[in-house]
DOFIDREN-612001 format. One record per residue: residue number from 0; y, x, z of N, C-alpha, C in turn. Coordinates in pm, 1 decimal. Atoms other than C-alpha are relative to their C-alpha. Example, Ala and Ser with C-alpha at 12.3 -4.5 7.8 and 13.67 -1.06 7.14 Angstrom:
REM residues 2
 vexmi      n.v      n.u      n.w     ca.v     ca.u     ca.w      c.v      c.u      c.w
     0   -119.0     89.0      0.0   -450.0   1230.0    780.0    120.0     90.0      0.0
     1   -119.0    -82.0     -6.0   -106.0   1367.0    714.0    109.0    -77.0     73.0
//
This chain:
REM residues 298
 vexmi      n.v      n.u      n.w     ca.v     ca.u     ca.w      c.v      c.u      c.w
     0   -120.2     85.4    -14.7      1.9     -8.4     15.2    129.3     99.6     -1.4
     1   -122.7    -74.6     17.4    329.8    141.7    -94.9    103.2    -27.3    109.6
     2   -108.1     51.2    -99.1    625.6    150.9    162.2    102.6   -121.5    -43.9
     3   -105.6     88.6     43.4    848.4    -53.1    -61.6    -80.0   -137.7     -7.3
     4     79.0    139.5    -16.6    576.3   -329.2    -75.4    -29.3    -31.6    129.4
     5     18.6     29.1   -150.4    502.5   -301.6    298.2    143.5    -75.1     53.5
     6   -100.9     59.1    -35.9    862.4   -359.7    353.5     37.5   -145.9    -34.4
     7    -19.7    148.1     34.8    900.7   -661.4    149.5    -91.8    -95.4     64.1
     8     90.2     87.1    -57.5    588.6   -807.9    302.0     53.2    -29.2    127.4
     9    -47.9     47.2   -127.3    723.4   -768.8    651.6     98.3    -45.8    -10.2
    10   -151.8     74.0     17.6   1076.1   -877.9    567.0    -39.9   -145.9    -24.9
    11     27.5    146.3     33.8    907.2  -1197.6    408.5    -80.6    -57.2    123.8
    12     66.8     57.5    -89.5    682.0  -1244.1    696.8     84.8     -9.6    130.7
    13   -109.4      6.9   -120.2    962.7  -1197.0    980.0     78.0   -123.3    -39.5
    14    -78.2    112.9     30.0   1157.5  -1458.3    791.9    -67.4   -131.8     -1.8
    15     71.2    121.9    -12.8    895.7  -1705.4    776.9    -23.1    -41.7    139.4
    16     19.1     22.6   -120.9    825.6  -1647.5   1135.5    136.5    -62.6     61.6
    17   -114.5     51.5    -46.5   1199.2  -1697.0   1219.9      2.6   -140.3    -17.9
    18    -31.7    146.5     57.6   1203.0  -2026.4   1025.6   -111.5    -90.8     85.2
    19     86.5     58.1    -59.0    872.1  -2137.2   1193.4     42.9      0.1    148.0
    20    -44.5     10.9   -135.7    995.2  -2044.4   1537.6    117.7    -92.5     22.4
    21   -123.5     95.6    -24.3   1335.9  -2227.2   1516.8    -65.9   -138.0    -15.9
    22     65.0    128.6     45.2   1145.8  -2542.4   1364.2    -58.1    -51.7    136.6
    23     80.0     23.3    -90.6    895.6  -2530.4   1658.7     88.3    -14.2    140.7
    24    -85.6     13.7   -117.2   1152.9  -2474.4   1940.2     84.1   -108.2    -15.1
    25    -80.1    136.1     18.5   1379.9  -2753.5   1805.8    -84.1   -128.7     28.0
    26     89.8     91.3     -4.9   1074.7  -2974.7   1787.3    -20.3    -22.5    127.7
    27     27.5    -11.2   -150.2    992.1  -2894.8   2143.5    102.0    -54.8     78.6
    28   -123.6     42.3    -82.5   1343.6  -2948.0   2281.0     24.2   -152.5    -31.6
    29    -27.0    153.7     38.4   1366.8  -3292.8   2100.9   -113.2    -66.8     65.4
    30    102.7     78.0    -66.3   1028.8  -3379.6   2256.8     33.9     -2.9    144.3
    31    -52.7    -17.1   -155.0   1154.1  -3277.2   2614.6    106.3    -96.7     34.4
    32   -116.5     77.4    -23.4   1467.3  -3483.1   2564.7    -57.7   -163.5     -5.1
    33     66.8    130.8      9.4   1250.7  -3786.2   2462.0    -91.8    -43.4    116.3
    34     89.2     39.9   -132.7   1018.4  -3751.0   2743.8     86.9    -11.1    136.2
    35    -94.5     10.9   -134.3   1304.5  -3738.3   3012.3     20.3    115.5     65.2
    36    -31.6   -106.9    -49.0   1299.5  -3389.6   3060.6    133.0     68.1    -29.2
    37   -130.7    -23.6      8.0   1656.0  -3284.0   3128.7     13.0    170.4    -49.2
    38    -52.6   -149.0      8.1   1813.9  -2959.7   2973.5    129.0     -3.9    -61.8
    39   -136.0     -8.8     49.7   2144.5  -2879.5   2864.1     37.6    137.6    -95.2
    40    -46.6    -93.5     84.5   2328.2  -2671.6   2593.4     61.3    125.2     74.0
    41    -32.0   -132.6    -79.9   2406.3  -2313.4   2687.2    148.5     -2.8     69.1
    42   -136.5    -28.2    -29.0   2729.0  -2227.2   2908.0     56.8    118.6    -62.8
    43    -65.9   -126.7     63.8   2969.5  -1966.1   2782.1    -48.2    119.7     58.3
    44     24.3   -122.3    -65.8   2851.9  -1704.6   3029.2   -152.1     31.8    -57.1
    45    129.6    -42.6     48.4   2480.9  -1740.2   2880.2     13.9     40.5   -126.7
    46    -43.1    -43.7    111.3   2619.6  -1690.9   2544.1     59.6    152.4      1.6
    47    -60.5   -151.3    -29.2   2816.0  -1385.6   2657.9   -106.7     95.0     36.7
    48    127.8   -112.2    -20.7   2490.0  -1230.3   2804.7    -65.1     26.2   -114.9
    49     62.3    -17.7    120.9   2324.8  -1277.9   2494.3     58.9     97.3   -109.7
    50    -84.5    -93.9     88.7   2585.0  -1117.4   2293.3      4.0    151.5     57.8
    51    -10.2   -134.7    -52.3   2625.5   -810.6   2534.6   -124.6     51.7      6.8
    52    119.7    -75.6     -6.1   2257.9   -740.3   2587.2    -55.7     21.7   -148.6
    53     47.3    -33.2    135.1   2162.3   -777.1   2216.8     91.5     92.6    -73.9
    54    -95.3   -106.7     47.4   2457.9   -575.1   2113.7    -45.1    154.0     37.1
    55     49.4   -136.4    -47.3   2355.7   -265.1   2323.5   -149.2     23.9    -23.5
    56    119.0    -26.9     39.7   1994.0   -333.2   2231.0    -14.1     50.2   -126.8
    57     12.9    -53.8    125.5   2047.7   -279.4   1874.4     48.8    144.8     -3.3
    58    -23.8   -136.3    -12.9   2212.6     55.9   1973.3    -92.4     86.1     81.3
    59     96.6    -85.4    -69.9   1918.9    160.5   2193.0      8.7    -16.4    148.7
    60     17.4     27.2   -152.6   1981.2     31.9   2557.9    -99.2    -78.4     28.6
    61     74.4    101.0    -34.5   1741.3   -238.1   2551.1     68.8   -134.2     45.6
    62    -50.8    142.9    -26.4   1784.8   -623.2   2625.5    -68.3    -53.1    119.8
    63     73.6     96.8    -95.9   1523.6   -746.2   2880.2     26.3     54.1    144.6
    64    -54.8    -43.0   -144.7   1634.1   -515.8   3190.2    149.1    -53.4     31.2
    65   -145.0     35.9    -28.6   2005.5   -577.7   3152.2     13.6   -164.2     -2.5
    66     -0.1    143.7    -17.1   1941.4   -955.6   3095.8    -37.3    -57.4    136.2
    67     52.5     66.8   -130.4   1728.2   -995.3   3404.5     97.2     41.6    107.5
    68   -125.2    -36.3    -97.4   2021.0   -804.8   3593.9     82.7   -130.9    -11.0
    69   -105.6     99.3      4.1   2272.6  -1047.8   3478.2    -64.0   -131.7     41.7
    70     40.9    140.3    -51.4   2046.2  -1362.9   3549.3    -24.6      3.9    161.9
    71     25.8     28.3   -129.3   1974.9  -1258.1   3881.6    107.1     18.7     78.1
    72   -146.9     -9.2    -51.8   2321.7  -1146.6   3979.3     58.0   -126.2     -1.0
    73    -83.8    130.0     31.4   2463.8  -1477.5   3851.3    -90.9   -102.9     52.2
    74    103.7    118.3    -48.7   2169.7  -1674.3   4002.8    -22.1   -104.2   -117.3
    75    -15.7     88.5    117.2   2147.0  -1819.6   3640.7   -128.4    -74.5    -28.5
    76    145.8     25.9     10.6   1757.1  -1840.3   3618.4    -75.4      9.8     89.4
    77     99.4    -12.5   -104.7   1487.4  -1913.3   3859.8   -104.0    130.4    -44.7
    78     95.3   -122.4     29.9   1255.2  -1587.7   3893.1   -109.8    -16.5    -71.4
    79    124.3     35.7     83.9    956.7  -1745.5   3764.7      7.2    -33.3   -142.4
    80    -26.2     40.5    146.0   1132.7  -1869.3   3455.2     42.5    141.2    -75.3
    81    -66.6    -89.1     61.1   1289.3  -1534.8   3370.6    -75.9     66.1   -115.9
    82     69.7    -63.0     86.2    994.6  -1366.7   3172.0      7.9    -91.9   -135.6
    83     -1.6     96.6    125.0    974.0  -1685.9   2936.4    128.7     13.7    -42.1
    84   -148.1     10.0     47.4   1363.9  -1707.7   2917.3     37.6    136.7    -87.2
    85    -41.2   -136.5     51.5   1392.2  -1329.7   2813.8    -87.3    -11.7   -149.4
    86    102.0      2.6    122.3   1087.4  -1378.6   2540.8     69.6    -91.5   -115.0
    87    -34.4    114.2     79.3   1224.5  -1713.1   2399.7    149.4     28.4    -41.8
    88   -140.6    -17.2     38.3   1593.8  -1617.2   2392.8     36.2    129.3    -88.5
    89     -5.9   -123.4     77.6   1560.8  -1274.8   2252.6    -80.7     16.7   -132.8
    90     62.5    -16.4    110.1   1351.3  -1345.4   1969.1     53.3      2.7   -105.1
    91    -54.4      5.9    145.9   1561.3  -1444.1   1687.2    107.0    144.6     -7.6
    92    -93.1   -117.7     16.8   1805.9  -1131.7   1777.2   -100.9    112.5    -26.9
    93     84.8   -112.5     23.5   1499.9   -887.7   1762.2    -63.1    -29.4   -127.2
    94     33.2     13.7    155.8   1377.2  -1041.6   1427.6    122.3     38.0    -91.8
    95   -129.8    -40.8     73.8   1739.3   -993.8   1299.1    -40.5    169.2     -1.8
    96      6.8   -156.6     -2.0   1697.7   -618.8   1417.9    -86.7     62.2    -92.8
    97    101.6    -40.1     63.3   1369.5   -589.3   1265.4     28.1      2.1   -180.9
    98    -36.1      9.0    119.7   1497.2   -706.4    933.8     89.1     93.7    -71.6
    99    -94.2   -121.6     40.7   1754.2   -437.2    922.2    -58.9    116.1     10.0
   100     18.3   -133.0    -44.4   1601.9   -136.5   1055.8   -128.7     26.3    -67.6
   101    143.2    -34.6     74.5   1243.5   -161.6    862.3     41.4     44.0   -138.7
   102    -43.4    -66.7    118.3   1448.5   -109.2    559.2     69.3    155.8     -6.6
   103    -80.4   -134.6    -18.0   1643.4    193.1    701.8    -78.1    134.0     16.0
   104     76.7   -125.2    -26.8   1388.7    420.5    827.0   -150.8    -45.3    -54.1
   105    118.5     37.9     86.0   1070.5    467.7    603.8   -117.3     70.4     63.3
   106    120.7    -35.8    -63.9    753.2    493.0    852.1   -104.1    -46.3    -80.9
   107    108.2     14.5     69.0    431.2    526.4    699.5    -70.9   -124.7     20.6
   108     70.1    136.2     -6.9    254.4    196.5    617.5   -124.9     -5.8    103.9
   109    122.2     -2.0    -69.1    -75.1    306.7    777.9     14.8     30.6    150.0
   110    -55.2    -15.8   -138.2    118.2    362.5   1090.9     61.3   -114.9     54.9
   111   -102.1    102.5    -27.4    375.5    101.3   1105.6    -91.9   -133.4     16.3
   112     66.5    121.3      2.3    148.8   -200.7   1040.4   -105.4     -6.8    121.3
   113    108.8      1.0   -133.8   -145.4   -115.6   1291.4     75.6    -27.7    127.7
   114    -56.7     -0.5   -128.0    102.9    -59.0   1555.0     70.3   -136.1     43.4
   115    -65.3    158.4     12.4    290.8   -410.9   1476.7   -110.6    -84.3     39.9
   116     93.6     94.8     -7.7    -32.2   -589.4   1476.9    -73.3     24.0    170.3
   117     56.2    -30.7   -136.8   -158.9   -420.4   1812.5     90.3    -61.4    108.2
   118    -71.5     41.0   -112.4    142.2   -512.1   2004.3      8.6   -134.7    -10.1
   119     10.8    126.4     18.7    128.3   -855.5   1866.4   -127.4    -85.5     71.6
   120    147.7     43.6    -49.1   -231.3   -888.3   1980.3      9.4      4.1    175.5
   121     -6.0      7.2   -146.0   -138.2   -774.3   2342.6     94.9    -84.9     33.3
   122    -91.4     93.0    -66.8    149.4  -1006.1   2369.0    -78.8   -134.9     15.8
   123     86.5    117.2      3.1    -94.5  -1288.4   2263.0    -89.2    -22.4    132.8
   124     75.6     10.4   -111.2   -321.4  -1197.3   2545.2     69.3     -6.2    127.1
   125    -83.7    -11.7   -126.8    -41.8  -1116.5   2796.2     59.5   -126.7     24.0
   126    -39.6    125.9    -19.0    111.5  -1454.5   2748.2    -69.5   -104.5     63.6
   127    104.0    102.5    -60.3   -199.4  -1660.5   2845.8    -10.1     37.8    138.4
   128     13.0     -7.5   -142.0   -199.0  -1485.1   3171.7    135.1    -21.4     74.2
   129   -124.0      8.7    -86.9    175.4  -1457.4   3263.3     23.9   -136.7     10.9
   130    -39.4    138.9    -16.0    217.9  -1836.2   3200.2    -84.2    -78.2    102.1
   131     72.3     46.6    -96.0    -41.8  -1895.3   3467.8     20.8     46.1    153.1
   132    -67.9    -74.1   -122.3    107.8  -1668.7   3731.4     80.1    -78.2    105.0
   133    -83.6     65.1    -83.9    235.5  -1812.2   4048.2    164.1     88.9     16.1
   134   -126.7    -56.7    -16.5    621.4  -1718.0   4135.0    -15.2    154.0     69.9
   135     13.4   -139.5    -89.3    538.0  -1439.6   4390.5    -51.9    123.3    -75.6
   136     58.8   -108.7     82.1    319.0  -1241.8   4144.8     90.7     27.1   -116.0
   137    -99.2    -29.4    101.4    578.2  -1288.8   3877.0    112.5     92.8     58.2
   138    -96.5    -90.0    -75.0    828.3  -1145.8   4112.0    -56.5    132.6     31.7
   139     43.8   -134.8    -32.8    630.6   -876.1   4218.7    -34.8     89.3   -129.1
   140     18.8    -44.2    114.4    524.9   -781.7   3846.5    126.3     40.4    -62.6
   141   -136.1    -31.6     51.9    878.1   -802.0   3725.9     81.4    103.8     73.7
   142    -45.4   -120.7    -69.0    996.4   -582.7   4011.2    -46.2    125.6    -46.7
   143     56.5   -100.1     40.4    747.6   -326.5   3919.2     38.1     50.8   -144.2
   144    -38.1    -33.8    131.1    824.3   -354.8   3550.7    132.8     59.4    -13.2
   145   -137.8    -29.5    -16.3   1190.2   -328.3   3619.9     20.0    159.4     54.0
   146    -21.1   -138.6    -73.1   1154.4     -6.4   3832.7    -82.7    108.9   -112.2
   147     67.3    -94.6     96.7    918.1    153.1   3540.2    122.9     17.9    -95.7
   148   -101.2    -19.2    124.6   1207.8     75.3   3277.9     96.4     83.3     44.5
   149   -117.1    -65.9    -42.7   1480.2    203.2   3507.2    -52.6    191.4     14.6
   150     34.4   -169.1     -4.6   1277.4    551.6   3565.3      2.1     62.5   -124.5
   151      7.3    -72.0    130.4   1204.5    601.4   3205.9    131.7     15.5    -46.1
   152   -117.5    -22.5     41.5   1566.2    553.6   3128.4     69.8    110.0     51.6
   153    -59.0   -103.4    -76.0   1667.0    781.2   3401.3    -59.3    142.7    -48.4
   154     57.0   -128.4     29.9   1410.5   1054.1   3299.0     78.8     48.5   -167.6
   155    -59.9    -26.4    125.4   1566.8   1008.9   2946.8    149.0     50.7      8.0
   156    -99.1    -31.0    -12.5   1888.3   1046.6   3058.4     28.8    155.5     64.0
   157     -1.3   -158.7    -59.1   1816.6   1386.1   3261.5    -69.4     71.7    -82.8
   158     47.3   -108.8     79.6   1643.9   1533.1   2957.8   -134.3     28.5     17.5
   159    129.0    -51.1    -40.8   1286.0   1523.0   3120.4    -88.7    -56.9   -118.8
   160    103.7     59.6    100.7   1133.6   1337.9   2823.9      4.8     81.7   -126.2
   161     -7.2    -70.0    127.2   1040.9   1488.8   2485.1     99.7    -52.3    -84.9
   162    -97.4     43.8    109.4   1280.2   1470.2   2209.8    -77.7    -37.0   -127.0
   163     84.8     40.9    118.7    997.9   1422.2   1963.0     19.8     99.6   -119.6
   164     -4.2    -86.1    115.2    949.5   1599.4   1624.7     58.6    -59.5   -118.8
   165    -62.9     78.3    114.9   1011.0   1472.3   1275.9   -106.8    -54.3    -92.3
   166    100.6     65.6     87.7    680.6   1292.9   1156.7     27.5   -137.9     12.4
   167    -25.3    148.0     16.9    691.3    957.2   1031.7   -142.4    -68.9    -22.0
   168    130.2     84.8     13.3    323.6    880.8   1044.2    -85.1     76.4    101.8
   169     84.6    -53.4    -94.4     29.3    932.7   1297.7   -123.3      4.5    -56.5
   170    150.3    -19.6     61.3   -333.0   1064.8   1185.7    -81.8     35.1    129.6
   171     86.9    -38.1    -92.3   -639.4   1125.8   1374.4      6.0    -80.5    143.1
   172     -0.9     38.9   -132.7   -659.4   1098.0   1745.0    143.0    -78.2     36.9
   173   -114.3     34.5    -14.2   -301.0   1050.0   1742.5     30.9   -147.1    -25.4
   174     -4.6    136.7     33.4   -324.9    726.6   1556.9    -55.1   -102.1    100.5
   175     62.8     94.7   -104.6   -580.6    570.9   1797.8     80.1    -25.8    130.3
   176    -84.9     20.5   -142.2   -342.3    652.7   2107.3    129.8    -85.2    -23.8
   177   -114.0     84.9      7.6    -44.8    503.0   1932.5    -22.7   -133.6    -21.3
   178     19.0    137.6      5.2   -203.6    177.2   1843.7    -43.0    -58.6    138.8
   179     20.2     42.8   -142.9   -357.8    160.2   2187.8    104.3    -27.8     71.9
   180   -101.6     10.1    -79.8    -59.1    241.7   2334.6     88.2   -119.9    -14.1
   181    -92.5     98.6     39.1    147.3    -25.2   2160.3    -69.2   -145.3     34.9
   182     66.1    135.3    -33.5   -127.4   -302.9   2233.4     30.7     -7.7    159.4
   183    -24.4     30.9   -138.7    -51.1   -232.0   2610.4    128.1    -17.7     10.5
   184   -150.2     22.9     20.2    333.1   -234.5   2539.4     -0.6   -133.8     -5.3
   185    -28.9    150.5     34.3    278.9   -568.8   2400.9    -60.9    -97.7    118.5
   186     54.8     85.3    -99.2     52.3   -688.0   2678.4    108.1    -21.7    134.2
   187    -86.0      4.3   -114.1    317.9   -602.3   2927.6    137.2    -64.7    -25.8
   188   -121.3     51.6     37.2    610.1   -753.2   2731.4     25.6   -140.6     50.8
   189    -24.3    119.7    -71.5    560.1  -1114.9   2850.0     47.1     11.1    129.2
   190    -48.9     12.7   -155.3    611.6  -1019.6   3207.7    128.6     57.2     -3.2
   191   -119.9    -21.3    -25.7    953.5   -900.0   3137.1     39.9    144.4    -33.9
   192    -44.3   -141.7     -2.1    937.4   -511.0   3067.0     27.4      9.5   -169.7
   193    -35.0    -46.3    156.4   1105.7   -405.8   2714.4    -94.3    104.1    -49.3
   194     93.3    -95.9     79.8    912.3   -235.7   2452.4     66.5    120.0    -27.0
   195    -76.5    -94.5     55.2   1194.9    -29.1   2338.5    -14.2    155.5     67.4
   196      8.8   -125.5    -65.3   1206.6    268.4   2580.8   -146.1     61.2     -5.1
   197    114.2    -80.8     -8.7    847.6    310.3   2636.6    -69.3     16.7   -140.9
   198     48.2    -45.2    150.4    777.7    297.8   2253.6     72.1    128.4    -54.9
   199    -53.8   -131.4     32.1   1017.4    561.7   2192.5    -45.8    136.0     57.5
   200     56.1   -120.9    -44.1    852.1    782.9   2449.4   -131.0     20.7    -65.9
   201    138.2    -34.8     54.9    516.0    726.8   2304.1    -10.5     47.5   -131.8
   202     19.5    -76.9     95.0    600.3    808.1   1960.8     67.6    129.5     19.4
   203    -66.9   -109.6    -34.2    807.9   1098.8   2079.9   -124.7    107.5     39.6
   204    110.9    -83.5    -66.4    497.5   1227.3   2291.0   -112.3     18.6   -118.4
   205    116.6    -17.8    125.7    271.8   1187.3   1965.8     61.2     88.2   -120.3
   206    -55.0    -81.3    107.4    503.6   1397.7   1766.8     87.7    -44.1   -123.3
   207    -83.0     90.1     85.8    703.1   1132.3   1580.2    145.7     17.5     16.4
   208   -159.4      7.7    -32.4   1080.7   1130.9   1525.4     45.7   -118.8     56.2
   209    -39.0     96.0    -65.3   1245.9    923.8   1759.8     71.3   -138.0    -80.5
   210    -35.4    112.1     74.3   1394.6    726.9   1484.0   -108.6    -86.5    -49.5
   211    150.9     85.6     35.9   1035.2    595.8   1401.2     -1.0   -103.9     85.2
   212      3.1    102.2   -101.0   1072.7    398.6   1721.7     66.2   -119.4    -39.8
   213    -86.3    118.3     38.0   1328.0    184.0   1569.4    -82.1   -132.3    -90.1
   214     76.7     98.3     54.1   1129.7     10.7   1302.9   -145.7    -39.5     60.4
   215    134.2     53.9    -71.4    794.3     19.4   1521.6     34.2    -83.9    110.8
   216    -35.9     74.4   -130.2    958.1   -115.7   1831.8     59.7   -138.2    -73.7
   217    -67.9    119.2     40.6   1174.0   -379.3   1644.4   -113.5   -101.7    -74.7
   218    112.4     57.5     77.6    880.7   -462.5   1399.0   -108.8    -52.1    107.7
   219    108.3     45.4    -89.3    618.9   -497.6   1695.3     61.3   -132.2     65.4
   220    -56.4    123.5    -85.7    879.1   -734.2   1903.7      8.7   -118.1   -111.2
   221     -0.6    118.4     86.5    962.2   -936.4   1584.6   -135.5    -66.8    -27.5
   222    115.6     57.1     28.9    594.6  -1007.0   1533.1    -62.6    -63.7    137.2
   223     80.2     58.3   -130.4    487.2  -1038.8   1909.3     74.7    -93.8     78.0
   224    -79.2     81.6    -97.7    787.9  -1228.0   2063.1     -2.0   -155.9    -62.8
   225      6.5    151.1     43.0    750.6  -1542.2   1848.7   -131.7    -38.4     52.2
   226    146.4     66.3    -68.1    363.2  -1559.1   1970.1     31.9     -9.9    131.7
   227     -4.5     -9.4   -170.5    457.0  -1477.7   2325.0    109.0   -139.2     33.7
   228   -107.2    131.3    -21.1    776.1  -1754.6   2311.4    -82.7   -114.0    -34.9
   229     59.7    145.1     20.3    573.0  -2026.4   2163.6    -82.6    -25.1    127.4
   230     83.0     56.3   -107.4    339.6  -2018.2   2452.1     85.8    -41.3    107.8
   231    -88.8     45.2   -116.5    637.0  -2017.7   2701.8     60.0   -128.9    -29.3
   232    -63.1    156.4     66.1    794.2  -2308.5   2504.2   -110.3   -123.4     22.3
   233     88.3     88.8    -16.4    468.5  -2487.5   2507.5    -28.7    -38.7    144.6
   234      4.2     27.4   -127.5    428.2  -2441.9   2869.2    122.9    -37.9    118.6
   235   -119.0     20.5    -53.3    796.6  -2510.5   2949.4     18.5     92.0    123.4
   236    -11.9   -110.5   -125.1    789.7  -2179.7   3178.8    141.6    113.4    -44.4
   237   -121.5    -78.7     33.2   1153.9  -2091.9   3044.9     98.7    -85.5     40.7
   238   -117.3     73.7    -53.2   1523.2  -2207.7   3105.2     51.1    -20.9   -128.9
   239    -75.2      0.4    113.3   1648.8  -2347.3   2783.9    121.8     20.2    -34.0
   240   -148.3    -40.4     17.9   1996.2  -2336.4   2847.6     29.7    152.6    -32.0
   241    -27.0   -159.8      8.7   1975.3  -1955.7   2900.7    -58.5     48.0   -112.2
   242     93.7    -59.4    125.3   1716.7  -1881.6   2609.3    102.3    -46.6    -80.4
   243    -72.4     18.4    113.7   1966.8  -2081.1   2375.6    133.2     79.4      0.3
   244   -123.4    -72.6     -4.1   2258.4  -1885.2   2510.9    -25.9    151.8    -74.1
   245     23.9   -154.3     80.9   2082.5  -1541.1   2425.5    -28.5    -12.1   -144.7
   246     20.4    -17.3    158.8   1987.2  -1646.0   2081.5    135.0    -20.2    -46.3
   247   -122.9     35.7     72.7   2322.9  -1805.0   1995.3    114.8    139.0      5.3
   248    -65.9   -129.6     15.6   2499.2  -1489.8   2111.8    -52.8    110.5    -55.0
   249     66.6   -133.9     32.0   2247.0  -1221.2   2033.2     19.7     20.6   -155.1
   250     -0.9    -24.4    119.2   2233.0  -1266.1   1667.1    101.8     43.9    -75.0
   251   -120.3    -41.0     43.4   2592.5  -1239.0   1557.0     16.5    165.5     61.8
   252    -17.3   -137.3    -55.2   2586.1   -935.0   1808.2    -71.7    108.5    -77.9
   253     94.9    -78.2     86.0   2296.3   -761.5   1617.2     72.4     46.3   -103.1
   254    -67.5    -27.6     99.5   2485.4   -791.6   1314.1    127.0     99.8      6.7
   255   -130.0    -78.1    -60.0   2804.8   -647.5   1470.5    -34.6    145.9     23.3
   256     35.1   -136.6    -20.2   2632.5   -353.1   1595.6    -62.8     94.7   -105.2
   257     58.1    -92.9    114.9   2425.2   -245.6   1308.1     72.2     13.4   -109.6
   258    -95.7    -64.6    151.8   2677.6   -268.6   1026.0    153.4     22.4     44.5
   259   -155.0    -23.3    -27.5   3023.1   -238.3   1209.5      4.0    125.5     88.8
   260    -23.9    -99.8    -87.3   2997.3    -57.3   1513.2    -85.2    146.9    -10.0
   261    110.0   -102.6     41.4   2664.0    154.3   1435.3    -17.1    100.9    124.8
   262     19.0    -98.0   -112.4   2717.1    405.2   1733.7    108.2      2.4    109.0
   263   -110.8    -17.3    -95.5   2916.4    459.0   2052.1    -60.5     97.9     99.4
   264     24.7    -93.9   -124.9   2926.7    707.5   2347.4    -91.4    -95.8    100.1
   265     66.9     91.0    -82.4   2659.3    518.7   2545.5    -55.9     75.1    132.2
   266     73.8    -24.7   -117.9   2542.7    754.6   2832.0     73.8    -79.3    123.6
   267    -51.4     51.6   -104.1   2776.6    604.0   3070.2    -42.9   -144.2     30.1
   268     71.9    138.9    -10.1   2651.0    261.0   2998.2   -142.6     -5.6     49.7
   269    155.2     -4.4    -34.8   2281.5    367.9   3035.9      4.2     34.9    151.8
   270     17.3    -28.2   -158.7   2378.2    519.4   3399.9     44.2   -129.1     69.4
   271    -16.4     98.4    -50.0   2535.3    194.2   3474.7   -120.2    -97.5     -5.8
   272    131.9     69.4     14.4   2213.7      9.9   3345.0    -88.9     36.3    100.6
   273    118.1    -58.0    -85.0   1969.9    221.6   3547.8     26.9    -44.3    143.7
   274    -32.3     29.3   -133.2   2157.1    181.8   3864.5    -13.4   -160.6     35.2
   275      8.9    159.0    -17.9   2188.1   -212.4   3816.5   -155.1    -45.0     -4.9
   276    143.2     46.0      3.1   1823.3   -238.6   3703.7    -82.7     54.9    115.4
   277     52.5    -33.0   -118.3   1714.5    -47.1   4005.2     19.3    -92.1    129.0
   278    -26.1    103.0   -122.7   1898.8   -259.6   4234.4    -57.8   -148.6      3.5
   279     82.3    135.3     36.7   1759.1   -574.9   4074.3   -140.7     -0.7     23.7
   280    128.9    -11.4     -9.7   1430.5   -446.2   4087.5    -44.8      2.8    152.3
   281     21.9    -10.2   -121.7   1439.9   -375.7   4448.5     12.8   -139.4     63.1
   282    -28.8    123.2    -45.5   1585.3   -723.2   4522.7   -136.4    -97.2    -39.3
   283     89.8     69.4     31.7   1300.4   -873.1   4318.5   -130.6     20.6     86.2
   284    104.4    -30.7    -94.1   1043.6   -689.9   4507.6     -2.2    -41.6    134.0
   285    -12.1     36.0   -128.7   1189.9   -779.6   4843.7    -16.9   -159.1     12.2
   286     19.5    151.0     17.9   1205.9  -1146.4   4736.3   -150.1    -44.4     -3.7
   287    156.6      6.9     -9.2    819.5  -1115.0   4657.1    -54.7      9.1    142.3
   288     78.7    -19.6   -127.9    740.2   -968.1   4992.3     33.1   -125.2    110.9
   289    -44.7    110.0    -97.6    960.1  -1233.2   5185.4    -84.0   -126.5    -29.4
   290     78.1    129.2     12.4    766.4  -1506.6   5015.5   -123.8     10.5     30.4
   291    166.0      0.8    -38.1    414.7  -1373.5   5071.9      3.0     11.2    135.3
   292     18.6     40.9   -133.2    507.3  -1352.4   5435.2     21.4   -132.2     50.2
   293     -2.9    135.7    -38.9    614.1  -1690.9   5443.5   -138.9    -69.7    -28.4
   294    122.4     93.6     28.9    297.1  -1796.9   5269.7   -120.5     39.7     96.2
   295    117.1    -23.5   -119.5     87.3  -1619.6   5546.4     33.9    -49.6    130.9
   296    -34.4     72.4   -123.4    284.8  -1772.5   5813.4    -46.9   -150.2    -12.0
   297     24.6    137.4      7.6    213.0  -2107.3   5696.7   -144.8      1.2    -24.2
//
């Protein structure tokens, strides 16, 4: 398969996925309203969060951890609904990113496609598990996931992670490690840990160019997030207003970042994100500890 043919095939697939996702989501929202399940359109703050987080996501910061921090600080989304809200709300922004970056970075088809499919398979399995977890376990899992994400970002800022080489494909045992690793990252995605930073570290450790992480990560998320999101939508394990806010604010912000801004001095922003995410992780873990203690007392 030629790289050009793969790009066209993936772009067509993602466009169809986006359309299917929008139609399914709209149908479910309409069905909820008819069944008497109340939901409201997003508030300006929820749209603003979508714009800010997807803007910086396109530039390499990530969107899940900052969104979680905003939701918890503003008490906008119940903890047990945060994973679903993140996946549903950021789906369209991520598909937009994939449509852009798959055309820019020419990763070998034999590496790109299996890693995307592996992430999607992991997300499908992970969603079926996360959707059934009680709130205390979601809090505990998200707290750990946020700490891992913050530590990865911190190590990157301190220069403790490999810079990567210049390969745009994986072969031999590295191919198997890359595919298996992306499956695991897809498995964790429904819990609320973003795939971007771990994916960049994975490909760098395997000797690929860090630029290769962009089409791999964004292609993986564009494939897996509709899969995981439809599960959360079906189970109503998300907050519609916040998810709609992320989507409405996120897509224009992606286009702005990709085509107009393109790059910014982001180190100060990354330090702020690390500190805030660590704080939120500890509050999430403390909430899980207190809830578990109350359960034992009862």
